[in-house]
N, C-alpha and C positions, 0 to 999 in steps of 0.2 A: 340748172333745171332739175327738178326732183326726179323725173323719170330717168334721166341719164344716170344720176347718182344711184338710184335703186337698181338699175341694170348692172352697174359695176359691182355693187354689193352682192347681188345674186350670183354673178360670175365667180366672185371670190369664194362665196359659200359653197357653190357647186363644186369648185375645184378642191376645197378643203374636205368636204364629205366624200367626194369620189376617191381621193387619195387615202383617206382614212378607211373607207370600206374595202378598198383594194388591199391595203396592208393587213387588215383583219382577216380577209379571205385567204390571203397568201399564207399568213402565219398559222392560221387554224387548219389549212388544207381543205377549205370548203370549196364547193363548186362556184363558178362565176355567178350563177343565178342568185346565190345567197348574198353575194356582195351587192348585186343590184337591188335586192330587197332591203338591205341595210341602208343603201344610199337613198332609197325612196321613202322609207318609213321613219328612220331615226330623226330627221328634222321635225316631222310632224309630232312625234312622241315628245321631243324636247319642248316644242311650243306648247303642247297640251299641258305638260307638267308645270311649265312656267306660268301659264294662264291660270291654272287651278290655284297655285300658290298665291298669285297676285290677287285673285278674286277673294280668296279667304282673308288675306290681309286687308283688302279694301272694305270688307264687310264689318271690320272693327268689332268683332265679337258678337255680332248679331247674325250669326250664321243660320241660314235656312238651306240645309244641304241639298234637297232636290233642285232648288233654284240655282244654287251655286254651281252644281255639277252641270246642269243644263246650260247655264250661261257660259261656263268654261269651255264646254265642248263646242257650242255654237260660235263663240268668239274665236276659238282656234281655227275652225273651218273658214270663217269669214276673213280673218287676218291673213290666212294663206291665200285665199282667193283674191283679196285686194292687193296684197303686197307682192304676190308672185305672178298672178295672171292678168292683172289690170293696170295698176298704177305705173309699173315700169314701162308699159307699152303705150303711153300717151304720146303719140308721134306728132299730133297737130295741136295747135293752139286752140283754146276754147272758142266756140262760136255760138251764135244764137241758133236754137233749134225750134223750128216752127211747130205749132200745135198740129195734132193729127185728128182730133175729135171733130165732130160735126158742130158742136156748140162751143163758141169761142168764150174762153174764160180769162181771168186776169193773168198777166205774165208773171213768171216766177224766177227770181235770182237764187241760185243754189250756191252756197258758200261752204267749202270743205274745212276740215280742221287741220291741226298741227301735223306736219310731215305727211301730207296727203296731196292729191291733186284732183282735178275735176272728174276723173274717172271713178271716184268713189260714189258718184251719183248716177252711174249708168242705169241702175234699176229704177231709181226714183224718177229720173228724167223720162224714161220710157213710159212709166205709169202715168205721170202727170200730163205728158203730151197726148196720151190716148184719151185723157179726160178733157182735153181742149185747152190746156195751158201751153203757151210758148214758154220755153225755159232758156236760161243762160247760166251754165255752170262755170264759175270763174276759176282761175288759178291764182292762188295767193303767192306771189313771188316778190322778193327773194324768200327762200324757205325760212331763214332765221333772221327776221327783221322785226321792227316794232309793229304791233297790231295796227297802230294808227296809219302806217304806210299802206295798208291794204284797202283803205277807203277809196283810193283812186280806181282800183280794179272793179270794185262794187259799183262805183259811180258810172264807169263806162258801161257796165252791164245794164244798169238801170236806164241810162240814156238810150241804149240800143233797143231795149224792150219797149220803152215808151214810144220810140219812133216806129217800131214794127207794129205795135198793137194800136197806135193812134190814141192812146189814153195817157193820162198823166200820173197814174199810180201803178205800183207793182207790189207783189208780195215777196218776202224774202224768207228763205229757209236756211238755217245754219246748223252744222254739226260741230260739236266741241268748240274749238277756238273760233270757228266760223260764226257762231252766235255772238261772240265778243267783237269780231270784225264788223258785224252788222251794227252793233251798238256804237262802235267807233265811227262808222259811216254816218250814222244818225247825228252824232255829235258834230261831225265836220260839215254835213250837208243838210241837216234838218230832217224832219219827218213828214214833210208835206207830200212827198211822193211814195210814202210807205203806207199801204193799206193794211198790212198785217206782217208780223215777224214771228216765225216759228223756230224754236231752238231745240236741238236734240243732244242731250248729254253735255250741255255747255257749262263750263266752270264759271258761273256767274259770281260765285264767291271765292273762286280759286280752287286749286287742287293740292293735296298733300303728297302727290306722287313724286314730285321733284322739288324738295324744299331748297335745293342749292342750284337751281337752274342758272345757266350762264348766258344762253341766247336771249336777246331782247324780249322776244315774245314769250319765252319760257319764264323769264323773271316777272313779266306782267301777269302771268297766270298762276303764280305762287299763291298759296292760300292767304286770302285777305290782304293782298298786296296794296300798296299805296296807289298804283295805277287803277286798280279796280274800284277803290274807294272814291277816287276822283271821277271816274266814269259814272258811278252811281250818283254822286253829288250833283252832276250836271243834268240829271234826268228828272222829269216830273211825272205826276200820275197819268197824264195824257199819253206820254211816251210809253210808260209801262203797260197801259191798257192795250197797246198794239201787240203785245207779246202773248204767245202760247208756248208753254214749256213742257217738254217730255223728258223724263228721267228714268233710269233703271237702277234699283238698289244694288245690283251686282256689277256696277261699273268699276273696273279695275284700274282705270286711267284717271278719271275725274272723281275724286271722293274727298270728303264725305258727300255722297250723291244727294242725300236727303236735304242738304243745305243749299243745293244749287238752284235757288229760286229767286224771284224778284218780289218786292213788296206788293201785295195785292193780287199776285198771279198764282192761281191754284194749279199745281203741276199735274200732268197726266203720268201715271206711274206704269211702266211696263216691267213686269217681273220676269226673271229668268233669262235676261238678255245681257250681252256684253256691250262694250263701248261702240265698236265699229258696226256691230249688228244693227244698230239703230238706223243706219243709212239704207238698209236693204230688207229689213224684216217686213213681210206683207202686212202684218197688223199695224206696224208703225206707219207704213206708207199709206194705208187706208185712213188712218187717223189724220195724217198730214193733209190728205186730199179733202177730208171732211172739214178741216179748219179753213182750207183755201176756198171751199165752196161758199163759205159765208163772207168772203172778202170780195167786195165789188169796187172796181176802179171808177 
């Protein structure tokens, strides 16, 4: 389970930085509060530096510095919030969350990306439920498996939502790898129950971030992989018409981002955002809600 793995990593990192800050404090003769400041601030500084470097690299020479800096800072904040305060603390299995709004709308399956879990959708789920959507945010397990294997989890969520809402169609929203998992589900189960599919920062053409990936799903997401080519070959215009795509030019994980489109689908571009920001940014969430408003089961 991803949450358990992340908790172990956090514990090891906390121990490492605590010992390091204590050693520096002792050697330098600084007061204890200085060590606590180092312990709290240094990880954030390192993440921000790495994020800035990665965003510059992903821009591939097309730097727009205000957008790069804004995306780097925002992505650092959200990466910390997700991977420190949310994802490790997913204690319960995903379950259907009923709508809270007065007007009932189409049910929505939320599908997270690589090395994430359903808690990446906390903000999106709350906003969609308030607008009248019942939601089911899935967990894609095992973490390092073939993307095709995740179709079963999506199918379970689709069946649960259809039974709960009493209709035969749902909308699906995927972030990063989650968008590919939705396409894999469509290949396995067809599109008859899909009213709409929205993808955020999905590597539809693959990413250059890890050209030598070893995990099955990592290999499938390599830039222009054979798996992606086979996936696209099995889709027709009617399937692609179901999709709405959002990208950000400053994506440091999935790049070249401008290429992450499907034939005939015009992407919505969000400037100055990072990869995981797309899951919780208010402008993106409003855009997703607008797309779902036009989907009728």
